[in-house]
Every structure is written in C-alpha cells, then in structure tokens.
TORKOLRO-390087 format. One line per field, with one value per residue: residue number from 1; residue in three letters; x, y, z of N, C-alpha, C in turn; chain. Coordinates in nm, 4 decimals, always signed. Each point is the difference from the previous one (the first is absolute). Layout:
seq: NUM / ...
type: ALA / ...
neast: X / ...
nnorth: Y / ...
nup: Z / ...
caeast: X / ...
canorth: Y / ...
caup: Z / ...
ceast: X / ...
cnorth: Y / ...
cup: Z / ...
mol: A / ...
END
This chain:
seq: 1 / 2 / 3 / 4 / 5 / 6 / 7 / 8 / 9 / 10 / 11 / 12 / 13 / 14 / 15 / 16 / 17 / 18 / 19 / 20 / 21 / 22 / 23 / 24 / 25 / 26 / 27 / 28 / 29 / 30 / 31 / 32 / 33 / 34 / 35 / 36 / 37 / 38 / 39 / 40 / 41 / 42 / 43 / 44 / 45 / 46 / 47 / 48 / 49 / 50 / 51 / 52 / 53 / 54 / 55 / 56 / 57 / 58 / 59 / 60 / 61 / 62 / 63 / 64 / 65 / 66 / 67 / 68 / 69 / 70 / 71 / 72 / 73 / 74 / 75 / 76 / 77 / 78 / 79 / 80 / 81 / 82 / 83 / 84 / 85 / 86 / 87 / 88 / 89 / 90 / 91 / 92 / 93 / 94 / 95 / 96 / 97 / 98 / 99 / 100 / 101 / 102 / 103 / 104 / 105 / 106 / 107 / 108 / 109 / 110 / 111 / 112 / 113 / 114 / 115 / 116 / 117 / 118 / 119 / 120 / 121 / 122 / 123 / 124 / 125 / 126 / 127 / 128 / 129 / 130 / 131 / 132 / 133 / 134 / 135 / 136 / 137 / 138 / 139 / 140 / 141 / 142 / 143 / 144 / 145 / 146 / 147 / 148 / 149 / 150 / 151 / 152 / 153 / 154 / 155 / 156 / 157 / 158 / 159 / 160 / 161 / 162 / 163 / 164 / 165 / 166 / 167 / 168 / 169 / 170 / 171 / 172 / 173 / 174
type: MET / LYS / ILE / ILE / GLU / GLY / MET / LYS / LYS / ILE / LYS / ASP / LEU / GLN / LYS / LYS / ALA / GLU / ASP / TYR / ARG / GLY / LYS / ILE / THR / GLN / TYR / HIS / ALA / ASP / VAL / ASP / PHE / GLU / ASN / PRO / THR / TYR / GLY / THR / VAL / ASP / ASP / GLN / LYS / ALA / GLN / VAL / SER / LYS / TRP / MET / GLN / GLY / HIS / SER / ASP / ILE / ILE / LYS / GLU / ILE / GLY / GLU / LEU / LYS / THR / ARG / ILE / GLN / LYS / THR / ASN / ILE / LEU / THR / SER / VAL / THR / ILE / GLU / LEU / GLY / ASP / LYS / LYS / VAL / SER / LYS / THR / LEU / ALA / GLU / TRP / ILE / LEU / ARG / ARG / ARG / GLU / GLY / ALA / LEU / LEU / GLU / LYS / SER / ALA / TRP / ASP / ALA / LEU / ASN / ASP / ARG / GLY / LEU / MET / GLU / ARG / GLY / GLN / ALA / LYS / LYS / SER / THR / GLY / GLU / VAL / ILE / GLU / VAL / LYS / LEU / ARG / ARG / TYR / TYR / ASP / PRO / LYS / GLU / ARG / ASP / ALA / LYS / LYS / GLU / ALA / LEU / ARG / SER / GLU / PRO / PHE / VAL / ILE / ASP / GLY / ALA / LEU / GLU / VAL / ILE / ASN / ALA / THR / THR / ASP / LEU / LEU / GLU / LEU
neast: +6.7015 / +0.0967 / -0.0213 / +0.1267 / +0.0169 / -0.0857 / +0.0596 / +0.1163 / -0.0441 / -0.0562 / +0.1108 / +0.0688 / -0.0790 / +0.0129 / +0.1280 / +0.0034 / -0.0706 / +0.0819 / +0.0983 / -0.0564 / -0.0206 / +0.1255 / +0.0378 / -0.0663 / +0.0423 / +0.1172 / -0.0122 / -0.0795 / +0.0198 / -0.0599 / +0.0216 / -0.1083 / +0.0379 / +0.0375 / +0.1260 / -0.0450 / +0.0543 / -0.0801 / +0.0198 / -0.0842 / -0.1275 / -0.0081 / +0.1121 / -0.0477 / -0.1189 / +0.0655 / +0.0729 / -0.1062 / -0.0618 / +0.1112 / +0.0020 / -0.1295 / +0.0184 / +0.1011 / -0.0741 / -0.1039 / +0.0804 / +0.0489 / -0.1219 / -0.0364 / +0.1082 / -0.0252 / -0.1280 / +0.0383 / +0.0866 / -0.0884 / -0.0875 / +0.0897 / +0.0251 / -0.1297 / -0.0222 / +0.1058 / -0.0429 / -0.1168 / +0.0512 / +0.0815 / +0.0504 / +0.0462 / +0.1252 / -0.0220 / +0.1280 / -0.0705 / +0.1058 / -0.0295 / -0.1140 / -0.0314 / -0.0618 / -0.0954 / -0.0230 / -0.1219 / +0.0273 / -0.1257 / +0.0265 / +0.1124 / -0.0701 / -0.1005 / +0.0862 / +0.0558 / -0.1161 / -0.0493 / +0.0168 / +0.1188 / -0.0564 / -0.1089 / +0.0727 / +0.0828 / -0.1115 / -0.0369 / +0.1156 / -0.0163 / -0.1212 / +0.0859 / -0.0368 / +0.0690 / -0.0635 / +0.1286 / -0.0207 / +0.0158 / +0.1302 / +0.0344 / -0.0755 / -0.0582 / -0.1105 / -0.0919 / -0.0504 / -0.1230 / +0.0483 / +0.0949 / -0.0146 / +0.1287 / +0.0066 / +0.0831 / +0.0362 / -0.0203 / +0.0622 / -0.1139 / +0.0807 / -0.0849 / +0.1240 / +0.0744 / +0.0665 / +0.0732 / -0.1087 / -0.0551 / +0.1176 / +0.0122 / -0.1268 / +0.0141 / +0.1195 / -0.0448 / -0.1043 / +0.0935 / +0.0820 / -0.1053 / -0.0606 / +0.1182 / -0.0059 / -0.1288 / +0.0231 / +0.1114 / -0.0693 / -0.0983 / +0.0997 / +0.0658 / -0.1031 / -0.0275 / +0.1321 / -0.0335 / -0.1183 / -0.0328 / -0.0658 / -0.1009 / -0.0363 / -0.0926
nnorth: -0.1242 / +0.0540 / +0.1305 / +0.0174 / -0.0976 / +0.0601 / +0.1156 / -0.0614 / -0.0551 / +0.1167 / +0.0593 / -0.0903 / +0.0165 / +0.1283 / -0.0297 / -0.0704 / +0.0952 / +0.0853 / -0.0812 / -0.0134 / +0.1314 / +0.0057 / -0.0892 / +0.0624 / +0.1158 / -0.0591 / -0.0560 / +0.1026 / +0.0036 / -0.0999 / -0.0471 / -0.0730 / +0.0484 / +0.0969 / -0.0386 / -0.0219 / +0.1151 / -0.0050 / -0.0942 / -0.0486 / -0.0050 / -0.1065 / -0.0445 / +0.0382 / -0.0520 / -0.1050 / +0.0033 / +0.0305 / -0.0963 / -0.0699 / +0.0407 / -0.0219 / -0.1147 / -0.0337 / +0.0467 / -0.0630 / -0.1030 / +0.0231 / +0.0247 / -0.1051 / -0.0655 / +0.0461 / -0.0263 / -0.1158 / -0.0185 / +0.0432 / -0.0756 / -0.0973 / +0.0276 / +0.0113 / -0.1084 / -0.0572 / +0.0445 / -0.0395 / -0.1128 / +0.0075 / +0.0604 / +0.0880 / +0.0259 / +0.1020 / +0.0168 / +0.1118 / +0.0232 / +0.0942 / -0.0521 / -0.0573 / -0.0702 / -0.0197 / -0.1066 / -0.0476 / -0.1260 / -0.0195 / +0.0779 / -0.0691 / -0.1100 / +0.0479 / +0.0316 / -0.1188 / -0.0628 / +0.0724 / -0.0114 / -0.0575 / -0.0705 / -0.0204 / -0.0247 / -0.0733 / -0.0492 / +0.0054 / -0.0504 / -0.0890 / +0.0126 / +0.0083 / +0.0982 / +0.0630 / -0.1055 / +0.0086 / +0.0452 / +0.1270 / -0.0117 / +0.0821 / +0.1050 / +0.0276 / +0.0535 / -0.0187 / +0.0958 / -0.0289 / +0.0878 / -0.0906 / +0.0184 / +0.0306 / -0.1191 / +0.0158 / -0.1242 / -0.0750 / -0.1117 / -0.0490 / -0.0678 / -0.1010 / -0.0229 / -0.0855 / +0.0560 / +0.0382 / +0.0274 / +0.0610 / +0.0529 / +0.0259 / +0.0405 / +0.0662 / +0.0347 / +0.0299 / +0.0571 / +0.0523 / +0.0061 / +0.0496 / -0.0134 / +0.0459 / +0.0927 / +0.0212 / -0.0021 / +0.0674 / +0.0782 / +0.0082 / +0.0104 / +0.0747 / +0.0766 / -0.0016 / +0.0172 / +0.0827 / +0.0349 / -0.0730 / -0.0788 / +0.0764 / -0.0811 / -0.0702
nup: +4.9581 / -0.0695 / +0.0085 / -0.0330 / +0.0884 / +0.0809 / -0.0286 / +0.0119 / +0.1098 / +0.0277 / -0.0453 / +0.0699 / +0.1039 / -0.0280 / -0.0208 / +0.1119 / +0.0593 / -0.0591 / +0.0361 / +0.1204 / -0.0018 / -0.0454 / +0.0906 / +0.0952 / -0.0498 / -0.0089 / +0.1194 / +0.0249 / -0.1300 / -0.0638 / -0.1185 / -0.0105 / -0.1172 / +0.0879 / +0.0083 / +0.1225 / +0.0270 / +0.1046 / -0.0908 / +0.0883 / -0.0366 / +0.0795 / -0.0580 / -0.1187 / +0.0308 / +0.0489 / -0.1115 / -0.0749 / +0.0659 / -0.0178 / -0.1261 / -0.0064 / +0.0651 / -0.0806 / -0.1002 / +0.0477 / +0.0203 / -0.1213 / -0.0479 / +0.0713 / -0.0424 / -0.1224 / +0.0206 / +0.0520 / -0.0992 / -0.0885 / +0.0653 / +0.0054 / -0.1272 / -0.0282 / +0.0703 / -0.0560 / -0.1172 / +0.0452 / +0.0481 / -0.1038 / +0.1057 / -0.0868 / +0.0286 / -0.0809 / -0.0286 / +0.0051 / -0.0735 / +0.0878 / -0.0472 / +0.1166 / -0.0952 / +0.0908 / -0.0754 / -0.0217 / -0.0319 / +0.0353 / +0.1037 / +0.0187 / -0.0229 / +0.0717 / +0.0938 / -0.0216 / -0.0035 / +0.1004 / +0.1298 / -0.0157 / -0.0971 / +0.0736 / +0.1078 / -0.0746 / -0.0527 / +0.1275 / +0.0423 / -0.0988 / +0.0510 / +0.1005 / -0.0814 / -0.0855 / -0.0489 / -0.0298 / +0.1228 / -0.0379 / +0.0320 / -0.0962 / -0.0071 / -0.1145 / +0.0454 / -0.0896 / +0.0751 / +0.0306 / +0.0879 / -0.0295 / +0.1287 / -0.0146 / +0.0620 / +0.1014 / -0.0351 / +0.1062 / -0.0211 / +0.0403 / +0.0816 / +0.0067 / -0.0324 / +0.0677 / -0.1011 / +0.1035 / +0.0725 / -0.1049 / -0.0289 / +0.1285 / +0.0076 / -0.1163 / +0.0424 / +0.1197 / -0.0560 / -0.0782 / +0.1044 / +0.0620 / -0.1187 / -0.0384 / +0.0934 / -0.0240 / -0.1316 / +0.0239 / +0.0806 / -0.0901 / -0.0861 / +0.0879 / +0.0245 / -0.1313 / +0.0010 / +0.0983 / -0.0475 / +0.1054 / -0.0867 / +0.0359 / +0.0947 / -0.0620
caeast: +0.0158 / +0.0192 / -0.0935 / +0.0448 / -0.0250 / -0.1433 / -0.0276 / +0.0519 / -0.0831 / -0.1245 / +0.0274 / +0.0130 / -0.1327 / -0.0793 / +0.0414 / -0.0561 / -0.1440 / -0.0152 / +0.0262 / -0.1206 / -0.1090 / +0.0289 / -0.0292 / -0.1453 / -0.0563 / +0.0343 / -0.0386 / -0.1268 / -0.1016 / +0.0422 / -0.1080 / +0.0029 / +0.0808 / +0.1408 / +0.0442 / +0.0385 / +0.1443 / +0.0427 / -0.0511 / -0.1409 / -0.0907 / -0.0028 / +0.1308 / +0.0044 / -0.0907 / +0.0679 / +0.1123 / -0.0561 / -0.0452 / +0.1211 / +0.0468 / -0.0949 / +0.0246 / +0.1323 / -0.0143 / -0.0727 / +0.0938 / +0.0990 / -0.0651 / -0.0158 / +0.1320 / +0.0351 / -0.0802 / +0.0556 / +0.1286 / -0.0255 / -0.0574 / +0.1102 / +0.0833 / -0.0748 / -0.0005 / +0.1357 / +0.0192 / -0.0808 / +0.0373 / +0.1440 / +0.0449 / +0.1440 / +0.0514 / +0.0867 / +0.0612 / -0.0203 / +0.0782 / +0.0554 / -0.1079 / -0.0406 / -0.1455 / -0.0561 / -0.1303 / -0.0160 / +0.0402 / -0.1091 / +0.0090 / +0.1182 / -0.0317 / -0.0857 / +0.0831 / +0.0867 / -0.0787 / -0.0829 / +0.0165 / +0.1174 / -0.0173 / -0.1010 / +0.0562 / +0.0982 / -0.0702 / -0.0425 / +0.1191 / +0.0355 / -0.0915 / +0.0493 / +0.0956 / -0.0242 / -0.1085 / +0.0443 / -0.0041 / +0.1320 / +0.0489 / -0.0244 / -0.0340 / -0.1028 / -0.1305 / -0.0902 / -0.1333 / -0.1078 / -0.0086 / +0.1125 / +0.1121 / +0.1053 / +0.0473 / +0.1049 / -0.0516 / +0.0981 / -0.0614 / -0.0272 / -0.0172 / -0.0624 / +0.0697 / +0.1448 / +0.0606 / +0.0987 / -0.0764 / -0.0570 / +0.1041 / +0.0410 / -0.1096 / -0.0071 / +0.1113 / -0.0267 / -0.1114 / +0.0463 / +0.0777 / -0.0699 / -0.0413 / +0.1157 / +0.0369 / -0.1018 / +0.0226 / +0.1157 / -0.0350 / -0.0988 / +0.0683 / +0.0629 / -0.1065 / -0.0666 / +0.0895 / +0.0325 / -0.1197 / -0.0812 / -0.1434 / -0.0833 / -0.0985 / -0.1388
canorth: +0.0490 / +0.1449 / +0.0676 / -0.0150 / -0.1391 / -0.0087 / +0.0696 / -0.0828 / -0.1204 / +0.0406 / +0.0067 / -0.1370 / -0.0613 / +0.0604 / -0.0656 / -0.1355 / +0.0122 / +0.0324 / -0.1256 / -0.0819 / +0.0567 / -0.0339 / -0.1423 / -0.0170 / +0.0551 / -0.0854 / -0.1407 / -0.0204 / -0.0547 / -0.0397 / -0.0673 / -0.1421 / -0.0836 / +0.0154 / -0.0752 / +0.0895 / +0.0174 / -0.0585 / -0.1358 / -0.0228 / +0.1109 / +0.0163 / +0.0531 / +0.1416 / +0.0707 / +0.0059 / +0.0945 / +0.1356 / +0.0217 / +0.0244 / +0.1355 / +0.0938 / -0.0004 / +0.0597 / +0.1443 / +0.0513 / -0.0032 / +0.1055 / +0.1291 / +0.0098 / +0.0263 / +0.1384 / +0.0863 / -0.0053 / +0.0716 / +0.1442 / +0.0463 / +0.0037 / +0.1162 / +0.1195 / +0.0054 / +0.0387 / +0.1397 / +0.0876 / -0.0088 / +0.0163 / +0.1388 / +0.0139 / +0.1368 / +0.0280 / +0.1319 / +0.0848 / +0.1204 / -0.0034 / -0.0381 / -0.1391 / -0.0021 / -0.1330 / -0.0291 / -0.1417 / -0.0328 / +0.0408 / +0.1453 / +0.0269 / -0.0402 / +0.1067 / +0.1204 / -0.0226 / -0.0069 / +0.1171 / +0.1178 / +0.0816 / +0.0582 / +0.1053 / +0.1121 / +0.0653 / +0.0758 / +0.1272 / +0.0856 / +0.0335 / +0.1041 / +0.1317 / +0.0574 / +0.1427 / +0.0094 / +0.0745 / +0.1445 / +0.0630 / +0.0339 / +0.1443 / +0.0526 / +0.1023 / -0.0454 / +0.1095 / -0.0117 / +0.0196 / +0.1443 / +0.0365 / +0.0371 / -0.1015 / -0.0083 / -0.0965 / -0.1169 / -0.1038 / -0.1290 / -0.0267 / -0.1443 / -0.0363 / -0.1200 / +0.0139 / -0.0833 / -0.0923 / -0.1091 / -0.0762 / -0.0807 / -0.1051 / -0.0977 / -0.0718 / -0.0954 / -0.1054 / -0.0822 / -0.0705 / -0.1176 / -0.0783 / -0.1346 / -0.0887 / -0.0304 / -0.0931 / -0.1277 / -0.0663 / -0.0469 / -0.1073 / -0.1211 / -0.0621 / -0.0429 / -0.1152 / -0.1152 / -0.0353 / -0.0034 / -0.1209 / +0.0168 / -0.0359 / -0.1060 / +0.0483
caup: -0.1347 / -0.0080 / -0.0897 / -0.1389 / -0.0392 / -0.0264 / -0.1257 / -0.1099 / -0.0066 / -0.0662 / -0.1443 / -0.0477 / +0.0028 / -0.1069 / -0.1255 / +0.0027 / -0.0235 / -0.1422 / -0.0704 / +0.0173 / -0.0807 / -0.1394 / -0.0198 / +0.0109 / -0.1231 / -0.1139 / +0.0098 / +0.0707 / -0.0900 / -0.1343 / -0.0731 / +0.0335 / -0.0880 / +0.0390 / +0.1166 / +0.1097 / +0.0162 / +0.1276 / +0.0176 / -0.0324 / +0.0272 / +0.1456 / +0.0409 / -0.0400 / +0.0904 / +0.1303 / -0.0111 / +0.0007 / +0.1372 / +0.0812 / -0.0303 / +0.0607 / +0.1441 / +0.0200 / -0.0213 / +0.1164 / +0.1129 / -0.0221 / +0.0233 / +0.1451 / +0.0578 / -0.0349 / +0.0875 / +0.1353 / +0.0007 / -0.0139 / +0.1261 / +0.0964 / -0.0349 / +0.0402 / +0.1464 / +0.0393 / -0.0394 / +0.0845 / +0.1413 / +0.0203 / -0.0067 / -0.0239 / -0.0043 / -0.1147 / +0.0094 / -0.1179 / +0.0263 / +0.1354 / +0.0909 / +0.0066 / -0.0091 / +0.0247 / -0.0592 / -0.0295 / -0.1371 / -0.0889 / -0.0183 / -0.0826 / -0.1379 / -0.0540 / -0.0143 / -0.1152 / -0.1238 / -0.0291 / +0.0839 / -0.0315 / -0.1335 / +0.0079 / +0.0743 / -0.0872 / -0.1046 / +0.0583 / +0.0078 / -0.1386 / -0.0482 / +0.0440 / -0.0952 / -0.0237 / -0.0981 / -0.1169 / +0.0267 / +0.0070 / +0.1338 / +0.0069 / -0.1314 / -0.0078 / -0.0478 / -0.0350 / +0.0585 / -0.0979 / -0.0272 / -0.0849 / +0.0863 / +0.0111 / +0.1381 / +0.0292 / +0.0712 / +0.0340 / +0.0312 / +0.1408 / +0.0227 / +0.1263 / +0.0446 / +0.0094 / -0.1038 / +0.0577 / +0.0608 / -0.1115 / -0.0638 / +0.0942 / +0.0078 / -0.1267 / -0.0052 / +0.0981 / -0.0491 / -0.1195 / +0.0396 / +0.1026 / -0.0420 / -0.0080 / +0.1385 / +0.0486 / -0.0696 / +0.0587 / +0.1344 / -0.0111 / -0.0475 / +0.1175 / +0.0902 / -0.0612 / +0.0063 / +0.1389 / +0.0843 / -0.0143 / -0.0189 / +0.1147 / -0.0262 / -0.0038
ceast: +0.0092 / -0.0998 / +0.0389 / -0.0220 / -0.1475 / -0.0366 / +0.0452 / -0.0828 / -0.1326 / +0.0204 / +0.0100 / -0.1365 / -0.0899 / +0.0345 / -0.0560 / -0.1496 / -0.0274 / +0.0211 / -0.1210 / -0.1139 / +0.0203 / -0.0318 / -0.1502 / -0.0672 / +0.0212 / -0.0648 / -0.1363 / -0.1108 / +0.0648 / -0.1206 / +0.0197 / +0.0812 / +0.1504 / +0.0314 / +0.0376 / +0.1525 / +0.0513 / -0.0666 / -0.1433 / -0.0807 / -0.0040 / +0.1315 / +0.0089 / -0.0883 / +0.0650 / +0.1144 / -0.0488 / -0.0473 / +0.1178 / +0.0525 / -0.0914 / +0.0235 / +0.1343 / -0.0048 / -0.0692 / +0.0911 / +0.1039 / -0.0601 / -0.0189 / +0.1339 / +0.0471 / -0.0755 / +0.0540 / +0.1324 / -0.0210 / -0.0574 / +0.1075 / +0.0912 / -0.0705 / +0.0005 / +0.1368 / +0.0238 / -0.0760 / +0.0506 / +0.1488 / +0.0400 / +0.1515 / +0.0362 / +0.0963 / +0.0529 / -0.0161 / +0.0689 / +0.0625 / -0.1056 / -0.0231 / -0.1523 / -0.0480 / -0.1403 / -0.0110 / +0.0470 / -0.1071 / +0.0049 / +0.1195 / -0.0270 / -0.0879 / +0.0788 / +0.0864 / -0.0771 / -0.0670 / +0.0413 / +0.1151 / -0.0152 / -0.1019 / +0.0533 / +0.1014 / -0.0697 / -0.0512 / +0.1180 / +0.0459 / -0.0862 / +0.0454 / +0.1073 / -0.0377 / -0.1060 / +0.0388 / -0.0029 / +0.1424 / +0.0350 / -0.0257 / -0.0335 / -0.1033 / -0.1273 / -0.0874 / -0.1356 / -0.1037 / -0.0164 / +0.1104 / +0.1228 / +0.0984 / +0.0518 / +0.1115 / -0.0626 / +0.1156 / -0.0773 / -0.0165 / -0.0280 / -0.0615 / +0.0552 / +0.1487 / +0.0645 / +0.1033 / -0.0697 / -0.0591 / +0.1039 / +0.0458 / -0.1074 / -0.0089 / +0.1102 / -0.0234 / -0.1099 / +0.0359 / +0.0706 / -0.0738 / -0.0457 / +0.1162 / +0.0476 / -0.0979 / +0.0188 / +0.1142 / -0.0297 / -0.0977 / +0.0626 / +0.0635 / -0.1072 / -0.0705 / +0.0855 / +0.0251 / -0.1207 / -0.0809 / -0.1464 / -0.0726 / -0.0975 / -0.1387 / -0.0663
cnorth: +0.1527 / +0.0597 / -0.0247 / -0.1420 / -0.0207 / +0.0650 / -0.0832 / -0.1276 / +0.0316 / +0.0037 / -0.1394 / -0.0685 / +0.0572 / -0.0625 / -0.1420 / +0.0030 / +0.0309 / -0.1251 / -0.0928 / +0.0510 / -0.0318 / -0.1455 / -0.0261 / +0.0469 / -0.0945 / -0.1384 / -0.0249 / -0.0584 / -0.0392 / -0.0615 / -0.1506 / -0.0872 / +0.0135 / -0.0909 / +0.0991 / +0.0027 / -0.0732 / -0.1351 / -0.0147 / +0.1261 / +0.0270 / +0.0580 / +0.1500 / +0.0830 / +0.0151 / +0.1005 / +0.1441 / +0.0352 / +0.0284 / +0.1418 / +0.1045 / +0.0093 / +0.0647 / +0.1513 / +0.0641 / +0.0065 / +0.1116 / +0.1372 / +0.0213 / +0.0344 / +0.1423 / +0.0967 / +0.0034 / +0.0747 / +0.1508 / +0.0572 / +0.0086 / +0.1205 / +0.1282 / +0.0161 / +0.0462 / +0.1472 / +0.0958 / +0.0029 / +0.0240 / +0.1456 / +0.0020 / +0.1482 / +0.0119 / +0.1409 / +0.0724 / +0.1331 / -0.0118 / -0.0404 / -0.1501 / -0.0016 / -0.1432 / -0.0092 / -0.1510 / -0.0243 / +0.0435 / +0.1505 / +0.0368 / -0.0342 / +0.1064 / +0.1289 / -0.0116 / +0.0091 / +0.1316 / +0.1263 / +0.0897 / +0.0686 / +0.1141 / +0.1225 / +0.0762 / +0.0823 / +0.1334 / +0.0969 / +0.0406 / +0.1137 / +0.1401 / +0.0480 / +0.1460 / +0.0257 / +0.0806 / +0.1507 / +0.0543 / +0.0319 / +0.1492 / +0.0480 / +0.1098 / -0.0626 / +0.1218 / -0.0288 / +0.0246 / +0.1482 / +0.0468 / +0.0386 / -0.1170 / +0.0013 / -0.1041 / -0.1156 / -0.0924 / -0.1230 / -0.0157 / -0.1499 / -0.0219 / -0.1331 / +0.0291 / -0.0917 / -0.1001 / -0.1195 / -0.0890 / -0.0914 / -0.1146 / -0.1093 / -0.0816 / -0.1049 / -0.1155 / -0.0934 / -0.0754 / -0.1290 / -0.0913 / -0.1384 / -0.0999 / -0.0415 / -0.1025 / -0.1370 / -0.0776 / -0.0576 / -0.1167 / -0.1298 / -0.0746 / -0.0573 / -0.1248 / -0.1262 / -0.0471 / -0.0155 / -0.1264 / +0.0359 / -0.0421 / -0.1094 / +0.0619 / -0.0183
cup: +0.0050 / -0.0999 / -0.1455 / -0.0492 / -0.0321 / -0.1326 / -0.1200 / -0.0159 / -0.0685 / -0.1512 / -0.0600 / -0.0061 / -0.1099 / -0.1353 / -0.0066 / -0.0278 / -0.1467 / -0.0848 / +0.0092 / -0.0872 / -0.1475 / -0.0306 / +0.0051 / -0.1291 / -0.1172 / +0.0075 / +0.0652 / -0.0874 / -0.1322 / -0.0710 / +0.0104 / -0.0945 / +0.0289 / +0.1183 / +0.1093 / +0.0159 / +0.1229 / +0.0236 / -0.0455 / +0.0273 / +0.1504 / +0.0526 / -0.0300 / +0.0943 / +0.1371 / -0.0029 / +0.0039 / +0.1409 / +0.0935 / -0.0232 / +0.0625 / +0.1504 / +0.0318 / -0.0142 / +0.1196 / +0.1224 / -0.0108 / +0.0301 / +0.1495 / +0.0656 / -0.0301 / +0.0913 / +0.1414 / +0.0084 / -0.0088 / +0.1289 / +0.1077 / -0.0265 / +0.0429 / +0.1519 / +0.0507 / -0.0302 / +0.0910 / +0.1443 / +0.0279 / -0.0211 / -0.0186 / -0.0060 / -0.1167 / +0.0167 / -0.1337 / +0.0269 / +0.1368 / +0.1027 / -0.0053 / +0.0088 / +0.0173 / -0.0584 / -0.0118 / -0.1435 / -0.0998 / -0.0271 / -0.0872 / -0.1463 / -0.0659 / -0.0226 / -0.1251 / -0.1315 / -0.0360 / +0.0739 / -0.0381 / -0.1351 / +0.0013 / +0.0736 / -0.0852 / -0.1078 / +0.0530 / +0.0089 / -0.1395 / -0.0541 / +0.0410 / -0.0968 / -0.0234 / -0.1069 / -0.1239 / +0.0181 / +0.0095 / +0.1445 / +0.0270 / -0.1408 / +0.0090 / -0.0546 / -0.0261 / +0.0617 / -0.1091 / -0.0363 / -0.0925 / +0.0783 / +0.0088 / +0.1432 / +0.0101 / +0.0785 / +0.0365 / +0.0455 / +0.1510 / +0.0118 / +0.1367 / +0.0507 / +0.0035 / -0.1042 / +0.0542 / +0.0641 / -0.1093 / -0.0619 / +0.0892 / +0.0087 / -0.1277 / -0.0095 / +0.0960 / -0.0504 / -0.1274 / +0.0387 / +0.0988 / -0.0479 / -0.0067 / +0.1389 / +0.0572 / -0.0642 / +0.0631 / +0.1372 / -0.0065 / -0.0515 / +0.1164 / +0.0921 / -0.0542 / +0.0094 / +0.1426 / +0.0903 / -0.0291 / -0.0208 / +0.1279 / -0.0419 / +0.0003 / +0.1339
mol: A / A / A / A / A / A / A / A / A / A / A / A / A / A / A / A / A / A / A / A / A / A / A / A / A / A / A / A / A / A / A / A / A / A / A / A / A / A / A / A / A / A / A / A / A / A / A / A / A / A / A / A / A / A / A / A / A / A / A / A / A / A / A / A / A / A / A / A / A / A / A / A / A / A / A / A / A / A / A / A / A / A / A / A / A / A / A / A / A / A / A / A / A / A / A / A / A / A / A / A / A / A / A / A / A / A / A / A / A / A / A / A / A / A / A / A / A / A / A / A / A / A / A / A / A / A / A / A / A / A / A / A / A / A / A / A / A / A / A / A / A / A / A / A / A / A / A / A / A / A / A / A / A / A / A / A / A / A / A / A / A / A / A / A / A / A / A / A / A / A / A / A / A / A
END
C-alpha cells in the first residue's frame, strides 16, 4: 500500500467510525413501550454490540495505518531540489519544513526592511544642531529579496515533491 492509499483509507475509516457512532447514539437505548428498530430486544442489543466492536476495530486499524505512515515518514529519506540545491531530509523533516520551518524562516527575512527611515536626509540633535544622515543597513537587500522569493515558493516545491513521493512510496510494515 502506498502512503497516499493509506491516507485515503484513514479518511474512509474515519467516516465509517463516525457513522457507527451516529448509529450507536441513536439506537443504544429506548423506552420499553417502543418496538426495537432491529427486531427483538436481544437483536437490538446484539446490533449495538456489533457496532461497538466494529468501531473499536476501525479505531485500531486507523491507529495501525497512522503508525505505519509515521514510521515510513521517519525512516524514508528523499532529496528535493530547492532552487539550485539538492537537499536530503526524511519525509517527516520535509513535512515539518513545509508546515512551519519555511514560513518561520521567511518571516525573519520579511522583518528586514528600512523601518520607514529615510535613505538620506537631515535630523536635528537634542542640541538643536542639524546634521546630515543616511540610512545604514545591516543586511544585503539583494540577498534578502532572493531568500524571500525562494522561501515564498519553497512550500509549493515541497508539496509537489511530496505528492509524487506519497503516490510512489510503499508504507513500511510495523
């Protein structure tokens, strides 16, 4: 089973579990003057018991699939080309990079700006003396712009690579 198949199966199983919970909620109890929906009182009790067991089995299967996906993500290393560099990380590291790392790194580069200061101008000292001033940057604007652009597109590059990897990589067994 491929990673994407496991992910889709989890979604399907979650819907089935939700369906069971709805049935359990609706049919687990009634009042004695009503006729049981599923035959006799014993039949209804057996049906609720089947749903409970089925739900338990589904939750167990979801847990196993999620664990297999996590194991695969932790143990499978892949190389993705970012810009002109080939970078190797495990799937788990790529997922974290996609979800958080690239965005946080970009926010740091976004913080580099001129803070609304004038490029050149005059300022008055506390003594009243007027002096010439010019902006002093402690970063390279060209490097900042290149990094911001690379980090802006990085999540999309990672997404594309992960889609292919998820469709072609087999889940590891437990």
